C-alpha positions as CSV (number, residue, x, y, z in Angstrom):
1,M,138.0,94.6,85.5
2,N,136.5,92.0,87.7
3,A,134.2,92.9,90.7
4,L,136.8,93.2,93.5
5,D,139.1,95.4,91.4
6,T,136.2,97.6,90.7
7,L,135.4,98.1,94.3
8,R,139.0,98.6,95.2
9,K,139.1,101.5,92.6
10,N,135.8,103.0,93.8
11,P,135.5,103.9,97.5
12,L,132.2,105.3,97.0
13,L,130.8,102.1,95.7
14,I,132.2,100.2,98.7
15,F,130.4,102.6,100.9
16,G,127.3,102.1,99.3
17,V,127.7,98.1,99.5
18,V,128.6,98.3,103.2
19,L,125.5,100.4,103.7
20,S,123.5,97.8,102.0
21,A,125.1,95.1,104.1
22,I,124.4,96.9,107.4
23,L,120.9,97.5,106.3
24,L,120.4,93.8,105.8
25,V,121.4,93.2,109.3
26,I,118.8,95.7,110.5
27,K,116.2,94.0,108.3
28,I,116.9,90.6,110.0
29,F,116.5,92.5,113.3
30,F,113.1,93.8,112.1
31,I,111.7,90.5,110.9
32,T,112.8,88.9,114.1
33,N,111.0,91.3,116.5
34,T,107.8,92.3,114.6
35,M,104.5,90.6,113.5
36,V,103.5,90.0,110.0
37,A,101.4,92.8,108.4
38,D,97.6,92.0,107.5
39,D,98.4,91.3,103.9
40,E,101.3,89.2,104.4
41,A,99.1,87.1,106.7
42,H,96.7,86.9,104.0
43,Y,99.2,85.9,101.3
44,A,100.7,83.2,103.7
45,L,97.2,81.6,104.0
46,W,97.1,81.2,100.2
47,A,99.9,78.6,100.6
48,H,97.2,76.5,102.3
49,H,94.8,76.9,99.3
50,L,97.2,76.4,96.2
51,A,95.6,77.3,93.0
52,L,96.4,78.5,89.4
53,G,94.7,81.9,90.4
54,Y,93.2,84.1,93.1
55,F,90.3,86.6,93.3
56,D,92.5,89.5,93.7
57,H,96.1,88.4,92.3
58,E,98.2,86.1,90.5
59,P,99.2,83.1,92.3
60,M,103.2,83.2,92.4
61,I,103.2,84.7,95.8
62,A,101.4,81.6,97.1
63,Y,104.1,79.4,95.8
64,M,106.8,81.4,97.1
65,N,105.5,81.4,100.5
66,L,104.8,77.7,100.6
67,L,108.5,77.1,99.6
68,F,109.8,79.5,102.2
69,T,107.4,78.4,105.2
70,T,108.1,74.9,104.6
71,L,111.9,75.6,104.6
72,F,111.9,77.9,107.7
73,G,108.6,77.6,109.3
74,E,105.2,79.5,109.3
75,T,106.4,82.2,111.5
76,S,106.9,85.9,110.9
77,F,110.6,85.3,110.7
78,G,110.3,82.1,108.4
79,L,108.0,83.9,106.0
80,R,109.9,87.2,105.7
81,L,113.2,85.5,105.5
82,G,112.0,84.2,102.1
83,G,111.4,87.9,101.0
84,I,115.0,88.7,102.1
85,I,116.3,85.7,100.1
86,V,114.4,86.8,97.1
87,H,115.9,90.4,97.4
88,L,119.4,88.9,97.7
89,A,118.7,87.1,94.4
90,G,117.6,90.3,92.9
91,S,121.0,91.8,94.0
92,F,122.8,89.3,91.7
93,V,120.6,89.8,89.0
94,L,120.9,93.7,89.0
95,Y,124.7,93.2,89.4
96,L,124.8,90.9,86.1
97,L,122.3,93.5,84.3
98,G,124.6,96.4,84.9
99,K,127.8,94.5,84.1
100,D,126.2,93.2,80.8
101,V,124.9,96.8,80.0
102,R,128.3,98.4,80.7
103,D,130.7,97.2,83.3
104,A,131.0,96.0,87.0
105,A,130.6,99.5,88.2
106,T,127.4,99.9,86.6
107,G,126.4,96.6,88.1
108,F,127.3,97.8,91.7
109,V,125.3,100.9,91.4
110,L,122.2,98.9,90.4
111,V,122.9,96.6,93.5
112,I,123.1,99.8,95.7
113,L,119.9,101.3,94.2
114,W,118.1,98.0,94.7
115,N,119.1,97.7,98.3
116,L,118.7,101.4,99.3
117,T,115.8,102.8,97.5
118,P,112.9,102.6,99.9
119,F,110.3,100.9,97.8
120,F,112.6,98.3,96.5
121,A,114.1,97.6,100.1
122,G,110.6,97.5,101.6
123,N,109.8,94.4,99.4
124,S,112.4,92.5,101.2
125,F,111.1,92.7,104.6
126,I,107.3,93.2,103.7
127,V,106.4,90.1,101.6
128,T,103.8,91.0,99.1
129,T,103.0,90.2,95.5
130,D,105.5,92.9,94.4
131,T,108.4,90.8,96.0
132,P,108.5,88.1,93.2
133,S,107.1,90.4,90.5
134,L,110.1,92.8,90.8
135,L,112.8,90.1,90.8
136,F,111.2,88.4,87.6
137,L,110.6,91.9,86.0
138,F,114.2,93.0,86.4
139,T,115.4,89.5,85.2
140,A,113.3,89.8,82.2
141,V,114.6,93.4,81.6
142,W,118.3,92.0,81.9
143,L,117.7,89.1,79.5
144,Y,115.7,91.1,77.0
145,H,118.4,93.5,76.9
146,N,120.9,90.6,76.2
147,A,118.7,89.2,73.5
148,F,118.5,92.6,71.6
149,F,122.2,93.6,71.9
150,K,124.0,90.5,72.5
151,D,122.6,87.1,71.5
152,K,119.2,86.5,70.3
153,R,119.1,83.1,72.0
154,Y,118.5,85.0,75.3
155,F,114.9,85.5,74.0
156,Y,113.8,82.1,75.0
157,I,114.7,82.4,78.8
158,A,113.6,86.1,78.7
159,G,110.1,85.1,77.6
160,L,110.3,82.7,80.8
161,A,111.2,85.4,83.1
162,L,108.6,87.9,81.8
163,G,105.9,85.0,81.9
164,L,106.9,84.5,85.6
165,A,106.7,88.3,86.2
166,L,103.2,88.1,84.7
167,F,102.4,85.1,87.0
168,S,103.4,87.2,89.8
169,R,101.6,90.5,88.9
170,I,99.8,91.4,85.8
171,S,101.4,95.1,85.8
172,A,104.4,93.2,84.2
173,A,102.3,93.6,80.9
174,G,103.2,97.2,80.8
175,V,106.8,96.3,80.4
176,G,106.1,93.8,77.9
177,L,104.1,96.4,76.0
178,G,107.1,98.7,76.5
179,I,109.3,96.0,74.9
180,A,106.9,95.8,72.0
181,V,107.0,99.6,71.4
182,F,110.6,99.3,71.5
183,V,110.7,96.5,68.6
184,L,108.4,98.8,66.5
185,T,110.2,101.9,66.8
186,S,113.9,100.5,66.6
187,G,116.1,101.1,63.7
188,K,116.2,97.4,63.7
189,R,112.6,96.7,63.9
190,F,112.4,94.7,60.6
191,V,115.4,92.4,62.0
192,Y,113.7,91.9,65.3
193,L,110.3,91.2,63.6
194,R,111.6,88.6,61.5
195,S,113.4,86.9,64.4
196,K,111.6,83.6,65.3
197,E,113.4,83.8,68.7
198,L,111.4,86.8,69.6
199,W,108.2,85.3,68.6
200,I,109.0,82.3,70.6
201,S,109.8,84.4,73.5
202,V,106.2,86.0,73.4
203,L,104.8,82.6,73.1
204,I,106.7,81.4,76.2
205,A,105.6,84.3,78.1
206,L,101.9,83.7,77.3
207,L,102.1,80.0,77.9
208,V,103.4,80.6,81.4
209,Y,100.6,83.0,82.0
210,T,98.0,80.8,80.4
211,P,97.2,78.8,83.6
212,F,96.0,82.0,85.4
213,L,93.8,82.7,82.5
214,I,92.2,79.2,82.5
215,W,91.6,79.6,86.2
216,N,89.8,83.0,85.5
217,A,87.8,81.4,82.6
218,Q,86.6,78.8,85.1
219,N,85.7,81.4,87.8
220,E,83.7,83.9,85.7
221,W,86.9,86.1,85.1
222,A,86.9,87.2,88.9
223,F,90.4,88.7,88.9
224,F,89.7,90.9,85.9
225,D,86.4,92.0,87.2
226,F,87.9,93.0,90.4
227,A,91.1,94.6,89.0
228,F,89.4,96.4,86.2
229,G,86.1,96.8,87.4
230,R,86.7,97.8,90.9
231,Q,90.3,98.7,91.8
232,V,90.9,100.8,88.8
233,K,87.7,102.9,89.5
234,K,88.6,103.9,93.1
235,A,87.4,107.4,93.7
236,G,90.1,110.0,93.1
237,G,92.2,111.6,90.5
238,G,92.3,115.2,89.2
239,L,95.1,117.6,90.3
240,K,94.8,116.3,93.9
241,G,95.2,112.7,92.6
242,L,98.2,113.7,90.4
243,L,100.1,115.4,93.2
244,E,99.3,112.5,95.8
245,T,100.5,110.0,93.4
246,W,103.7,111.6,92.1
247,G,104.6,113.2,95.5
248,G,104.4,109.7,97.0
249,Q,106.5,108.3,94.2
250,L,109.1,111.1,95.1
251,G,109.3,109.6,98.8
252,L,109.3,106.0,97.8
253,Y,111.9,106.2,95.2
254,F,113.8,109.1,96.6
255,P,115.4,112.1,94.8
256,V,117.8,110.5,92.4
257,M,115.4,107.6,91.3
258,F,112.8,110.2,90.6
259,F,115.4,112.3,88.7
260,S,115.8,109.6,86.4
261,L,111.9,109.2,85.7
262,A,111.5,113.1,85.5
263,V,114.6,114.0,83.6
264,L,116.6,111.1,82.3
265,M,113.7,109.1,80.7
266,P,112.2,112.1,78.7
267,V,115.6,113.6,77.6
268,T,116.7,110.1,76.5
269,L,113.5,109.8,74.3
270,L,113.5,113.5,72.8
271,T,117.2,112.9,72.0
272,T,116.4,109.8,70.1
273,V,113.5,111.5,68.3
274,R,115.8,114.3,67.4
275,R,118.5,112.1,65.8
276,V,115.8,110.1,63.7
277,I,114.5,113.5,62.5
278,T,117.8,115.0,61.5
279,G,119.5,111.8,60.7
280,A,122.3,112.7,63.1
281,P,124.6,109.7,63.9
282,D,124.6,108.3,67.4
283,E,127.0,110.3,69.7
284,K,127.7,107.2,72.0
285,D,127.6,103.6,71.3
286,D,124.9,102.8,74.1
287,S,122.2,105.1,72.7
288,A,120.1,102.4,71.3
289,K,120.5,100.7,74.9
290,R,119.5,103.8,76.6
291,F,116.5,104.1,74.2
292,F,115.3,100.6,75.2
293,F,115.5,101.4,78.9
294,A,113.5,104.7,78.4
295,V,110.7,103.2,76.3
296,I,110.0,100.3,78.6
297,S,109.4,102.6,81.4
298,F,107.7,105.3,79.3
299,V,105.0,103.2,78.1
300,P,103.9,102.2,81.8
301,F,104.6,105.6,82.9
302,C,101.8,107.0,80.6
303,Y,99.3,104.4,81.8
304,I,100.0,105.5,85.5
305,F,100.0,109.2,84.9
306,Y,96.6,108.7,83.1
307,K,95.4,106.9,86.0
308,S,96.5,109.5,88.5
309,L,94.4,111.9,86.8
310,T,91.3,109.6,86.7
311,A,91.3,107.4,89.8
312,K,93.1,106.7,93.0
313,V,96.5,105.1,92.5
314,E,97.9,102.9,95.2
315,A,101.5,103.4,96.0
316,N,102.8,100.3,94.7
317,W,101.1,100.4,91.3
318,P,103.6,102.3,89.6
319,A,106.4,99.8,90.4
320,F,106.6,98.5,86.9
321,I,107.7,101.9,85.7
322,Y,111.0,101.8,87.4
323,P,113.1,98.9,86.0
324,G,114.1,101.0,82.9
325,V,114.7,104.3,84.9
326,T,116.7,102.5,87.2
327,V,119.1,101.3,84.6
328,L,119.1,104.7,83.1
329,L,120.1,106.3,86.2
330,A,123.1,103.7,86.7
331,L,124.3,104.5,83.2
332,F,124.1,108.3,84.0
333,L,126.1,107.8,87.2
334,T,128.8,105.7,85.6
335,A,129.3,107.5,82.3
336,R,132.8,108.9,81.6
337,S,132.3,112.6,82.2
338,E,134.0,115.3,83.9
339,R,131.2,115.6,86.2
340,R,131.3,111.8,87.1
341,R,132.8,112.4,90.5
342,W,130.2,115.0,91.2
343,R,127.4,112.8,90.3
344,M,128.7,109.9,92.3
345,G,129.0,112.4,95.4
346,V,125.2,113.2,95.1
347,F,124.4,109.7,94.7
348,T,126.5,108.9,97.9
349,V,124.5,111.7,99.7
350,N,121.3,110.1,98.6
351,N,122.3,106.8,99.7
352,I,123.2,108.0,103.1
353,I,119.9,109.8,103.6
354,S,118.1,106.8,102.1
355,F,119.8,104.4,104.5
356,A,119.2,106.5,107.5
357,A,115.4,106.9,106.6
358,I,115.0,103.1,106.1
359,A,116.9,102.2,109.1
360,A,115.3,104.6,111.3
361,V,111.8,103.4,110.3
362,L,112.7,99.7,110.9
363,I,114.4,100.4,114.3
364,H,111.5,102.8,115.3
365,T,108.9,100.0,114.3
366,V,110.5,97.7,117.0
367,T,111.7,100.4,119.3
368,P,110.1,103.8,119.1
369,F,112.4,106.7,119.3
370,L,111.4,109.1,116.4
371,P,109.2,112.0,117.8
372,V,106.3,111.2,115.5
373,S,102.9,111.7,116.9
374,E,100.7,108.4,117.3
375,Q,98.4,109.6,114.5
376,L,101.0,110.2,112.0
377,D,103.2,107.1,112.9
378,V,102.9,104.7,110.1
379,T,104.7,101.9,112.0
380,R,101.5,101.5,114.2
381,R,100.4,99.2,111.5
382,Y,102.9,96.4,112.8
383,H,101.3,96.7,116.1
384,Y,97.6,97.0,115.1
385,Y,96.9,93.4,115.4
386,Q,99.4,92.5,118.3
387,A,96.5,91.1,120.4
388,F,96.3,88.2,117.9
389,N,99.9,87.1,119.0
390,G,99.3,88.1,122.7
391,S,96.2,88.3,125.0
392,L,93.7,87.0,122.4
393,K,95.9,84.2,121.5
394,D,96.1,83.3,125.2
395,F,92.4,83.6,125.5
396,Y,91.8,81.3,122.6
397,S,93.9,78.5,123.9
398,T,92.5,78.7,127.4
399,S,89.0,79.8,127.3
400,M,87.5,79.3,123.7
401,D,86.2,76.2,122.1
402,T,88.8,75.3,119.7
403,N,86.1,73.1,117.7
404,T,84.1,76.5,117.1
405,R,85.1,78.3,113.9
406,I,86.3,81.8,114.0
407,A,85.1,84.3,111.6
408,G,85.9,88.2,110.8
409,L,84.1,90.5,108.4
410,N,87.1,91.2,106.5
411,Y,90.0,89.2,105.1
412,Q,92.6,90.9,107.6
413,V,91.0,89.3,110.6
414,P,90.8,85.6,109.7
415,S,94.1,85.8,108.1
416,L,95.9,87.2,111.2
417,A,93.7,84.5,113.3
418,N,94.9,81.6,111.0
419,F,98.5,82.8,111.2
420,Y,98.8,83.4,114.9
421,L,96.1,81.4,116.5
422,K,96.5,78.3,114.4
423,P,92.7,77.3,114.9
424,K,91.6,73.6,114.2
425,R,89.2,74.7,111.8
426,E,90.2,77.4,109.5
427,A,89.1,81.1,110.3
428,V,86.9,82.7,107.4
429,C,85.4,86.0,106.3
430,L,81.8,86.3,106.3
431,D,80.0,88.2,103.5
432,L,77.5,90.2,105.2
433,G,77.8,93.3,103.0
434,T,80.0,95.4,105.1
435,Y,83.4,94.7,102.9
436,H,83.9,94.0,99.4
437,P,84.0,90.3,98.3
438,T,87.3,88.3,99.3
439,V,89.1,85.2,98.4
440,F,87.0,83.3,101.0
441,N,84.1,83.7,98.8
442,F,85.9,81.3,96.5
443,W,87.1,78.9,99.2
444,Y,83.9,78.6,101.0
445,R,80.1,78.5,100.4
446,D,78.3,80.7,102.9
447,S,75.4,78.2,103.0
448,A,77.8,75.6,104.5
449,F,78.0,77.5,107.7
450,I,74.4,78.1,108.3
451,G,73.4,76.7,111.7
452,E,76.7,76.7,113.1
453,D,78.2,78.5,116.3
454,M,81.0,80.8,115.6
455,Y,83.5,83.4,117.4
456,I,83.3,86.4,115.6
457,I,86.1,88.8,115.9
458,I,85.5,92.5,115.1
459,P,87.3,95.8,115.8
460,S,85.8,97.1,118.9
461,T,84.9,100.5,117.2
462,D,83.4,99.0,114.2
463,N,79.8,99.5,115.1
464,T,78.4,98.8,111.7
465,S,80.0,95.4,111.4
466,I,79.0,94.6,115.0
467,I,75.3,95.3,114.1
468,A,75.6,93.2,110.8
469,A,77.1,90.3,112.7
470,S,74.2,90.6,115.4
471,N,71.6,90.2,112.8
472,H,72.7,87.0,111.3
473,F,72.8,84.8,114.4
474,T,69.8,83.9,116.6
475,D,72.0,84.7,119.6
476,F,74.8,87.0,119.8
477,K,76.8,87.6,122.9
478,M,80.0,89.7,123.7
479,L,82.7,87.7,125.2
480,R,85.7,89.9,125.8
481,S,87.7,92.7,124.4
482,F,91.3,92.6,123.7
483,D,93.8,95.7,123.2
484,S,96.8,95.5,120.8
485,L,99.5,97.1,122.7
486,R,102.7,99.1,121.7
487,N,105.1,99.6,124.7
488,G,102.2,99.1,127.1
489,K,99.8,101.5,125.2
490,P,96.9,100.4,123.5
491,V,96.8,100.8,119.6
492,S,93.7,99.1,118.8
493,S,91.0,96.8,120.2
494,F,89.3,93.7,119.1
495,T,86.2,92.2,120.7
496,V,85.2,88.5,120.4
497,Y,81.6,87.6,120.2
498,H,79.8,84.2,120.4
499,G,77.3,83.9,117.6
500,R,74.9,81.0,117.9
501,R,73.3,79.4,114.9
502,Y,74.3,81.4,111.8
503,L,71.6,82.3,109.8
504,G,73.3,82.8,106.3
505,N,73.9,86.1,104.4
506,G,70.8,85.5,102.2
507,K,72.7,85.8,99.1
508,K,72.7,83.6,96.0
509,Q,75.3,81.1,96.0
C-alpha cells in the first residue's frame, strides 16, 4: 500500500498530518516575528570561526548555520529557516524508517510524533546543536535497522550517519553503545561479529569523528575537560534531581512518548529476557526489531537515570534516549490488535493537546494572550535581548564609535551584539572571573586587548560584573541604559559603559 492509499484509509493519520502542516505555518509565523535566542546567536557566530571543534560542542552546527545563512541571510528568519528545513528532512527520514520497519502507516505515525512532540518540534524553530544531531541520529537508527534486518550493505552509510551524529553532539555515542549491546546480546551475535561490514561501519563513524578529536588534542582536550569536568558535575541530583529530570521529560515528550519510555521499553526487554530463559519461540516476527529499538534506548537511559541521581541534568541531555522508544511507540500504535482503534484514538487526543500547547506557546511569544504571570512566562526569553534589535542598535549606529570594540562579560552579550549590531570589530567576551571560560578564550588572547578602549555592555542589575569591569580599566563611565521591551513593558535592561585603556585580566595566557 502506497502513502496516499494509507492516508485515505486512515483518517486519524490524515488529521495528524494536517495538524503538523498547520504547525509548520505557525512556526514560520514565529521565526518571522521573533528574535533569535542567545544560544542561537552564539552558534551563528561560530559560522564566522569555522573550526573542527569548539570549546563546548562539536562543530556540525557551525557548518549548518554557515550553509543556511549563506543561502537565506544572517537574520533571525534566515538562520531558523535552516532549522525548519532540517526538520522537514527529518520527517522524510522518519517516514522511511517506519515504512522499512513495518509499513507506511507506521511511517506516518513517526512523522506525526516527530512534528507534534514538543521537544522534537522545538528543535525546528530553535536552532541548537540538537537540530542536526537528532536528524543524523534518527538517520543512523534507520540505516542500522536496515543493515541488521534487511541488507548488511547498509552498514556503510549507517556508519557515516552515526559519525555525523557524533560530529553534531557527543551524546550520540549513547546510541552507538546501545547498538553494540544489541550486537552482543542478539541471537545472531556471532553472525554480526563476523560481518566485515559492521566493523567497517564502526571505522567510518570513528573516522568522521576523528577531526574533532584532533582539534581537542591540539587544544588540551578542552571540550572533554568542560563537558566531563564541569558540565556533568553541576550541583543537583538526589530525589529532587530525579523528579525534576523526569518530570521535565514528561512535559517535553508528552504522555504517549513517555509511556513508551516508562512501559514499552522495559516490557520489551523483559519479554525478550523471558523468551531467552524459557526458550519460548518468538510470538511475533518483529520481536527482534523491537528488542533492537528497546536496547538502543535503554543503554543511554541508564546513563541519564544515574546522572539525574548524582548531578543536575539539563532538559535536552536525555534527547538521545528517544529514537528507539519513538519507534517502539509507533509499532505499538500500528500493531494489529483489537485495541488498535482505541490506541489510535488516544494517540489523536495526545496530538491535539500537543499541537494546542506548542501552537499556543509560539503565538503567545509573538502576541501574549495566555494568563501567565511575567515571572512564570518562559517566552520572556525571546524578548530579554530586544534592546539589541531596538534602542541599543539605534544608539550604536548614531552615537557610538564603530571603531571601538564592544565587549561583554558572558558569551550571550557579544553574541547578540554581533548578530544584531553588526559591529565593524567583532564583539568579544572578557574573562574577568565573573563567568566560566567561553569559546572567545580560544579565539582571542586577552593580552591583545590591553590598552584598548571598549564599550562594555552589562545587564543593568548585575552589580558584580559592573564592579569587575570597572576594576580593569583606567577610566570607566556609564553612557546609557536600554530597556528590552515587550508590548511596551520592560523585560530587562542593559547598560553601556565606556572603558578607557583596558588593563588586562592578569591571567597567564
